[in-house]
C-alpha positions, 0 to 999 in steps of 0.5 A, a space after each residue: 909865860 903860864 909855864 913861868 909862873 907855876 911854876 915859880 910857885 912851885 919854886 915858893 912851896 918846895 922851899 917852904 918845904 925846905 926851910 920847915 926841913 931844915 929847922 928855920 920853921 918852926 911847924 908847918 902850916 896845913 889844913 889838912 893832912 899830915 904834913 909833919 908826919 911826911 917831912 920827919 919820915 925817912 921818905 922826906 930825905 933823897 941823896 942826902 937833901 931834903 926832897 923839898 931840896 931837890 922840889 926848889 932847884 927841880 922847878 927853878 931849873 923849869 924856870 928857867 928853861 921856861 923865861 929861855 923859852 920866851 923871847 929870842 932865839 929860843 922861841 919858837 925852838 923844838 929843841 926847848 920845847 922837847 927838853 922842857 917835855 923832858 925835864 916836866 916828866 920826870 917831875 911829874 913820874 917823881 912826885 907820883 911816886 912821892 904820892 905814891 909813899 904817901 898813901 902806901 908807905 907814909 900812911 899820911 898826905 901833905 897838903 904841900 906835897 900834894 899841891 906841889 904835885 898838881 904843880 908837876 902835873 899841870 907843868 908837864 900838861 902845859 910843856 907838851 900842849 906847848 910841845 903839840 903847838 911849836 912842833 904845828 908851827 914848824 911843820 906849818 913852816 916846813 909846808 909853806 916853805 915847800 910851796 914856796 919853792 916849788 913857785 920858784 922852781 920849774 915847776 911852780 909857776 904859776 902853779 895853783 895846788 899840787 896836784 897841778 905839781 904832780 901833773 907837771 912832773 909826770 908830763 916833763 918824765 914822759 
């Protein structure tokens, strides 16, 4: 749910920058930095589209994945968590590249771009933590299933711990 909330905030930031770049907003509200310098640079367009539009698409995609993972069959899906980590790691790397351009090529900072980079970082961290949690839950579930299988099988009747399993297995082999 937190990933969805952060992604939604990112959608609004990216749409704001896109609307400015497309001329629907006259001036950017920028109390810190030089947002207009960044947004009017040649680096504010990527493959013919405003970078903000790419960001909006990214945030909408992450939002969609996060909402999909909230319920149903994807609630504890390792595959969805891995996809989310992959997508957010790409977003983080792209944000780092754009931040590099701001600092060392354009020589101007856009506060909205910095906010977007922070949101991309938060999304990556949250997605990574979610993957760790889902993996731990699945491992715990696998261990519980294996223990149940051992209890039901030839070695599992009345066994209290794994050392008893090993002892019975060795005795049966001799």
